[in-house]
C-alpha positions as CSV (number, residue, x, y, z in Angstrom):
1,M,-38.1,4.8,-11.5
2,E,-35.2,3.4,-14.3
3,A,-33.6,6.0,-14.2
4,L,-32.8,6.5,-10.8
5,R,-31.2,2.6,-10.9
6,Q,-29.0,3.8,-13.8
7,Q,-27.7,6.7,-11.4
8,I,-27.1,3.9,-8.3
9,A,-25.1,1.6,-10.6
10,K,-23.0,4.5,-12.2
11,M,-22.8,5.5,-8.9
12,R,-21.2,1.9,-7.5
13,Q,-18.8,1.2,-10.0
14,S,-17.4,4.6,-9.0
15,F,-16.8,3.2,-6.4
16,F,-14.7,0.2,-8.0
17,D,-13.4,2.4,-10.0
18,E,-11.5,4.6,-7.7
19,E,-10.9,2.0,-5.4
20,I,-12.9,2.8,-3.0
21,L,-14.6,-0.7,-2.7
22,D,-12.8,-4.1,-3.6
23,K,-13.7,-7.6,-4.4
24,Y,-14.9,-8.2,-1.1
25,F,-17.3,-6.5,-1.4
26,L,-18.8,-8.5,-4.4
27,Q,-18.8,-11.2,-2.1
28,L,-20.8,-9.9,0.2
29,E,-23.3,-8.8,-2.3
30,Q,-23.4,-12.6,-3.2
31,L,-23.9,-14.1,0.0
32,E,-27.3,-11.9,0.3
33,D,-30.1,-13.7,-1.2
34,I,-34.1,-13.5,-0.9
35,S,-34.1,-15.2,2.4
36,N,-32.5,-12.3,3.8
37,P,-32.7,-9.6,1.0
38,G,-30.9,-7.0,3.7
39,F,-27.7,-8.8,4.3
40,V,-25.6,-6.4,2.7
41,K,-26.8,-3.7,4.3
42,D,-27.3,-4.9,7.3
43,V,-23.4,-5.9,7.4
44,V,-22.5,-2.3,6.2
45,T,-24.7,-0.7,8.8
46,L,-22.9,-2.4,11.3
47,Y,-19.6,-1.6,9.5
48,L,-19.8,1.6,10.1
49,R,-21.5,2.0,13.6
50,D,-18.5,-0.4,14.9
51,S,-15.8,1.4,12.7
52,T,-17.5,5.0,14.6
53,K,-16.5,3.5,17.7
54,T,-13.2,2.9,16.6
55,L,-12.5,5.8,15.0
56,A,-13.3,7.3,18.7
57,T,-11.3,5.0,20.6
58,I,-7.9,6.1,18.2
59,E,-9.1,9.9,18.6
60,D,-8.7,8.6,22.6
61,E,-5.5,6.8,22.3
62,M,-4.0,9.6,20.0
63,A,-4.3,12.6,22.9
64,K,-3.1,10.6,25.8
65,S,0.6,11.7,26.8
66,P,2.6,9.5,26.2
67,V,0.6,7.7,23.1
68,D,0.6,3.9,23.7
69,F,1.5,3.0,20.0
70,M,0.5,-0.3,21.2
71,N,-2.6,0.0,22.2
72,L,-3.2,2.5,19.2
73,D,-1.8,0.0,16.7
74,K,-4.6,-2.8,18.5
75,C,-7.2,-0.2,17.3
76,F,-6.2,0.2,14.1
77,H,-5.7,-3.7,13.3
78,Q,-9.7,-4.0,14.4
79,L,-10.4,-2.0,11.6
80,K,-8.0,-3.2,9.6
81,G,-10.2,-6.5,10.0
82,S,-13.4,-5.0,9.7
83,S,-12.7,-3.1,6.7
84,A,-11.6,-6.2,4.7
85,S,-14.1,-7.8,5.5
86,V,-16.6,-5.7,3.4
87,G,-14.1,-4.0,0.8
88,A,-13.6,-1.1,2.1
89,N,-10.4,-1.1,-0.1
90,K,-9.6,2.9,0.6
91,V,-9.9,2.4,4.4
92,L,-8.2,-0.6,4.5
93,N,-5.1,1.4,2.7
94,E,-5.1,3.9,4.9
95,V,-5.3,1.8,8.2
96,N,-2.5,0.1,6.4
97,K,-0.5,3.5,6.2
98,A,-1.2,4.1,9.7
99,R,0.0,1.0,11.4
100,E,3.0,1.3,9.9
101,H,3.6,4.8,11.5
102,C,3.0,3.3,14.5
103,K,4.9,1.4,14.5
104,E,7.5,3.8,13.4
105,G,6.0,5.8,16.7
106,N,5.2,8.6,14.2
107,L,2.3,10.1,15.5
108,E,2.6,13.6,13.3
109,A,2.5,11.1,9.8
């Protein structure tokens, strides 16, 4: 059991080392306590569920012809906010890039 905990701790640290997660995830973890031991799991589960829906909407928007970059940017903005709130740094960085491409009207990028 101790080996598994060490493996999980090592993997968790790698997420920070690789900048997949950021300090906001640490703040999220600090909100978990004895009265709500599954808080982080619940929040991350909601994030993943909602992000999956948002990504499907983004795909739908990108398939339209012509692409409505304003609507597409709204979807990316929603994903940006939820990603930032859980500390999903890598996703946040990619969403920021995608929003810049929306502003340029560059669907290929």
